[in-house]
C-alpha angles and dihedrals in degrees: 000000000000093000091289122129123232116250120230121240088254091053091050092048090051091049090054093048091049090049094056101032094101101041140351113271135193121249095261095051092048090050089054097040095045092040093231126141120243099254093052095045094058092057095042093051090050091053093045090048091049091053093047094242092122134017135207119242122193119208115192125208126178092264105035150355117251120203119214128185117219131182117249127221088257089051091050090049091048090050094049093051093044090052090047090052093049091050091048093055096040097044099063115013093174096055116098114246115240136165124229117207098192 
């Protein structure tokens, strides 16, 4: 496998959300930015859309329709929480993990 590790579905989903967090992108651009192959990206976009983390936006020109994918508010919130969790675990590996229900 060329020494690279496989990414989990969650990691792929997060990569896609990061790719489109600043602006909606077309399928090809998401594939390149998130470094995901075409077959994987189609299934991932479907899953993210079904869970309302991203949405399709269609831009019509005279010649064609272009489909863009944009992050939703729910997707942005998910990404923020995910990044906070990663930071929490990476920032102090010696600290015990506790939940606070305040």
